[in-house]
Phi, psi and omega in degrees: 000156185289130178223172180055236177308316179306314177301311177303321185293317180294324177299312182302311180303313184297315180290331181294327185280347186272106173068016177282150175301160183306317189294318175292336176285321177297310179302321182292320176300315179297321176300313183299313186294322191272325189245332185259309181307322178300319182297304182301324181290319179285341191234346188226338186295329181308321183255338182240041173247249178298324181289337175054048179301135186058024182071006185255127180244146187229023183262006178201154174310309185300316178289328175296322177290326178290318181080200180230215182297331181272350183128188178298138177284324178233136167238107179309128185079356184220075183304330189290336178263358187264109181305323184291333182271000000 
């Protein structure tokens, strides 16, 4: 699972998508692709991509928001309810 700086990165990305201007969203996508996706790919994708361990996939924003059997992995603007964080 993502921990430390990776969790903070996911929090920043989740918050950045909520009501942000288009330019900020574009920067968030670039940040996600450069900094977050590599962390997820290295630590999480083996079990949480096509295999969907626990019903949870982590390979797109939409499935992060949907979550798995335990609920949403990310809740934009609310890291306390974001199970991944």
